C-alpha positions in Angstrom: 109.4 81.5 123.9 107.5 84.8 123.2 105.0 82.9 121.0 104.6 80.1 123.6 103.9 82.8 126.2 101.4 84.3 123.9 99.6 81.0 123.3 99.3 80.4 127.1 97.9 83.9 127.8 95.4 83.6 124.9 94.2 80.3 126.2 93.7 81.6 129.8 92.4 85.1 128.9 89.6 86.9 127.1 92.0 88.7 124.7 90.5 89.1 121.2 93.0 88.1 118.4 92.6 89.7 115.1 94.2 90.5 111.8 94.0 93.7 109.8 92.6 93.8 106.3 92.4 97.3 104.9 90.4 99.3 107.5 88.7 96.2 108.9 89.4 93.7 111.7 89.5 90.2 110.2 88.6 87.1 112.3 91.7 84.8 112.7 89.3 81.8 112.8 86.6 82.3 110.1 87.9 85.3 108.1 84.8 87.4 108.6 85.6 91.1 108.7 84.2 94.1 110.7 84.8 97.8 110.7 83.4 98.4 114.2 85.6 96.7 116.9 82.5 96.3 119.2 80.8 94.2 116.5 84.0 92.2 116.0 84.2 91.4 119.8 80.5 90.3 119.7 81.2 88.0 116.8 84.1 86.4 118.8 82.0 86.0 121.9 79.1 84.5 119.9 80.9 82.4 117.3 84.2 81.4 118.9 83.8 80.8 122.6 86.0 77.7 122.1 88.8 77.5 119.6 92.2 75.9 118.8 94.8 78.4 120.2 97.4 77.7 117.5 94.9 78.6 114.7 95.1 82.2 115.9 98.8 82.3 115.0 98.5 80.6 111.6 98.7 83.9 109.7 101.8 85.1 111.5 104.8 85.2 109.1 107.1 82.2 109.8 105.4 82.1 113.2 107.7 85.0 114.3 105.3 88.0 114.1 103.5 89.1 117.2 99.7 88.4 117.3 97.5 91.5 117.4 95.0 91.3 120.3 92.2 93.6 121.4 92.4 93.9 125.3 89.1 95.6 125.8 87.4 94.0 128.8 90.5 91.8 129.4 90.0 89.3 132.3 91.1 85.8 133.4 88.8 83.0 131.9 89.2 80.9 135.0 88.5 83.4 137.9 87.1 86.4 136.0 89.6 88.8 137.6 89.9 91.9 135.3 93.3 93.3 134.1 94.5 96.1 131.9 98.0 94.8 131.0 99.3 91.6 129.3 102.2 91.3 131.7 99.9 91.6 134.7 97.6 88.9 133.5 100.5 86.7 132.5 101.9 86.9 136.1 98.4 86.1 137.5 98.1 83.0 135.3 101.5 81.8 136.3 101.1 82.4 140.0 97.4 81.5 140.6 96.6 79.0 137.8 100.0 77.0 137.7 100.7 77.6 134.0 104.0 75.9 133.8 104.5 76.7 130.1 104.9 80.4 130.8 108.4 81.8 131.0 108.2 85.4 131.9 111.9 86.0 131.4 110.7 86.4 127.8 108.1 88.8 126.3 104.5 87.8 125.7 104.4 87.8 121.9 101.4 89.9 121.4 100.7 93.5 120.2 98.2 95.0 122.6 95.3 97.2 121.5 92.2 98.6 122.9 90.0 99.1 119.9 87.2 101.7 120.0 85.5 103.0 116.8 86.5 106.6 116.2 89.0 106.7 119.0 92.2 105.2 117.7 94.7 105.6 120.6 97.9 103.6 121.1 97.7 101.2 124.0 101.4 101.6 124.7 101.9 105.4 124.6 98.3 106.7 124.3 99.2 108.6 121.1 96.1 109.4 119.1 95.9 108.2 115.5 93.6 109.1 112.7 92.5 105.6 111.6 92.7 101.9 112.5 95.4 101.4 109.8 97.7 104.1 111.2 97.1 102.9 114.7 98.2 99.3 113.8 101.2 100.7 111.9 102.2 102.9 114.8 101.7 100.1 117.4 103.9 97.7 115.4 106.7 100.3 115.6 106.9 99.7 119.4 108.2 96.2 118.8 110.7 97.0 116.0 114.0 95.6 117.2 116.3 95.8 114.1 117.7 99.3 113.3 119.5 100.5 110.2 122.9 102.0 111.2 122.9 104.3 108.2 119.5 106.0 108.3 118.0 104.9 111.6 114.9 103.2 110.2 113.6 100.3 112.3 112.2 96.9 111.3 110.5 94.0 113.0 112.6 91.3 111.3 116.3 91.0 110.4 115.2 89.9 106.9 113.3 93.2 106.4 116.4 95.2 107.5 118.7 93.3 105.1 116.2 94.0 102.3 116.1 97.7 103.2 119.9 97.9 103.1 120.1 96.1 99.8 117.5 98.5 98.2 118.6 101.8 99.9 122.3 101.7 100.9 124.1 99.3 98.7 125.1 102.0 96.3 123.2 100.3 93.5 120.1 101.9 92.1 117.9 98.7 91.8 114.3 98.4 90.8 112.5 96.5 93.6 110.4 94.6 91.1 112.7 93.3 88.4 116.0 94.0 90.3 117.6 95.7 87.2 120.4 98.1 88.2 120.7 101.7 87.0 123.7 104.1 87.1 121.6 106.8 88.9 118.4 107.4 90.8 117.0 109.4 87.9 117.5 106.5 85.4 115.8 104.1 87.8 112.8 106.5 88.1 112.6 106.8 84.4 112.5 103.0 84.1 109.7 102.7 86.7 107.6 105.3 84.8 107.7 103.3 81.5 107.8 99.8 82.9 104.3 98.9 83.9 105.1 95.4 85.4 107.3 97.4 87.9 104.5 99.7 89.0 104.0 99.2 92.7 100.1 99.1 93.1 98.1 96.2 91.7 94.3 96.0 91.2 93.0 92.9 93.1 90.1 92.6 90.6 91.8 92.6 87.2 95.5 92.6 88.0 96.2 96.0 86.2 99.0 97.9 87.8 99.4 101.6 88.7 102.1 104.1 89.7 100.2 105.5 92.7 97.7 104.3 95.3 95.4 107.2 94.4 95.2 106.2 90.7 94.5 102.6 91.7 91.6 103.8 93.9 90.2 105.8 91.0 90.4 102.7 88.7 88.5 100.7 91.3 85.8 103.3 91.3 85.6 103.9 87.6 86.0 100.3 86.3 84.9 98.0 89.1 82.1 100.0 90.7 83.7 100.3 94.1 82.3 103.2 96.1 84.7 106.2 96.0 86.8 106.1 99.2 86.4 109.0 101.6 88.0 109.8 105.0 85.9 110.9 107.8 87.8 112.7 110.6 87.1 110.9 113.9 87.4 114.2 115.8 85.3 116.6 113.7 82.7 116.6 110.9 85.2 117.1 108.0 85.3 114.6 105.2 88.2 114.2 102.8 88.5 112.5 99.4 92.3 112.6 99.6 94.0 110.5 102.3 97.1 112.7 102.4 95.0 115.8 103.1 93.1 113.9 105.7 96.2 112.8 107.6 97.7 116.3 107.3 94.5 117.8 108.7 94.3 115.4 111.6 98.0 116.0 112.5 97.6 119.8 112.3 94.2 120.1 113.9 93.9 117.3 116.5 97.4 116.6 117.7 100.3 118.5 119.2 102.7 116.8 116.7 103.3 119.7 114.4 106.1 122.2 113.7 105.5 125.9 114.2 107.4 128.7 112.4 108.9 131.1 115.0 108.6 133.9 112.6 105.0 133.9 111.6 103.4 131.1 113.7 102.3 129.0 110.7 102.1 125.3 111.6 103.4 122.4 109.4 102.8 118.6 109.5 106.5 117.7 109.1 109.9 119.3 109.8 110.9 119.3 106.1 108.0 121.6 105.2 108.9 123.9 108.1 112.5 124.2 107.0 111.4 124.8 103.4 109.1 127.6 104.6 111.7 129.3 106.7 113.9 129.8 103.6 111.2 132.3 102.4 111.7 134.3 105.6 115.5 134.5 105.3 115.4 135.9 101.8 118.6 134.0 100.9 118.8 132.4 97.5 121.4 129.7 97.8 120.4 127.6 94.9 121.8 128.9 91.6 121.2 127.7 88.1 124.4 126.6 86.4 123.0 127.7 83.0 121.6 131.1 83.5 122.8 132.0 87.0 119.2 132.7 88.2 119.0 132.1 92.0 116.3 130.4 94.1 115.6 130.1 97.8 114.5 126.5 97.5 116.2 123.5 95.9 112.9 122.1 94.5 112.3 125.4 92.8 115.7 125.2 91.1 114.9 121.7 90.0 111.6 122.8 88.5 113.5 125.7 86.8 116.1 123.4 85.3 113.5 121.7 83.0 113.4 125.0 81.1 116.9 124.3 79.9 116.2 120.6 79.2 115.7 119.3 75.7 113.2 116.7 77.1 109.8 118.2 76.9 107.7 116.2 79.3 104.2 117.8 78.7 102.5 117.8 75.3 99.3 119.5 74.3 96.9 116.9 73.0 95.2 119.4 70.7 98.1 121.0 68.8 101.0 118.7 69.7 103.0 121.6 71.1 105.6 120.5 73.7 106.5 122.1 77.1 109.1 121.5 79.7 106.9 122.4 82.7 103.3 121.6 83.6 102.6 125.2 84.5 103.5 126.2 80.9 101.1 123.6 79.4 98.4 124.9 81.7 99.0 128.5 80.6 99.0 127.3 76.9 95.6 125.6 77.5 94.1 128.7 79.0 95.3 130.9 76.2 94.9 128.7 73.1 92.2 126.2 74.1 90.1 127.8 76.7 87.0 125.8 76.0 88.7 122.4 76.5 89.0 121.1 80.1 91.7 118.6 80.8 92.7 117.0 84.1 96.3 117.6 85.2 
């Protein structure tokens, strides 16, 4: 019923349906893509004044996903009355234009947006986001109805929730690619590091796989001539080559969603970083090494330290084959013994 309501509202209104492909709006009818929402709306006005409504929903998974629509300049196609809200225009269509297929006991199956280049604000809660991609991800979260009872994560479909529970809470450490099970999380991570078919990121040009999104982007630039991706802050002139640094900058500099240390006033992008920082103020060293009894204020520092006692030397010098348990030790070795050779770490 939500989908049927959405079809009727789309038929009677000027809502602009779209898909997301990377950081571009993709036309649901001809698959042309646009980075500027204003250009996308002009394309829709010029090329698709008439269309088959059901075609707009063809990409929706099993016809259950909500259709993304840009409500900029929303008005009724019949009487030209303007509206700001999907529910208001749905009531208008039902009451004034006798749309019998509408049943407003159910939702209108659309995700509402007002897309403006450089101003990515949520239509539902007005929260400001750093990019089109994060805006769509955030807006989708408003319609998530299935909640994990164990960790509280939310999902749009029950199938996605069941998949999450199987992967994260079944007590089995399974690889999500090959579904092999491992006795511990560490063993699973070791498997993923050496099993290239199970690496999560795939190059769309040659099919090669990568452990991280950043490595994949570097591969696209080095081997396929793609321009190096940069991130322009929509609220200031800063440009970033690293998306994590960009998102962190945006959250700290242009939103109120940050965590402030009451001891020194330093701000952090997430609560975990703040809690980790506070341990330095307390002076407590609660994490003790079981081998040499050395104590640390942070758990991650203890984990890094434990590699000193491990027989597994993860970092090897490519010049003299000397092995090291920690990356910092390898860096120190390179500076001392091979100062003229520059390696990327």
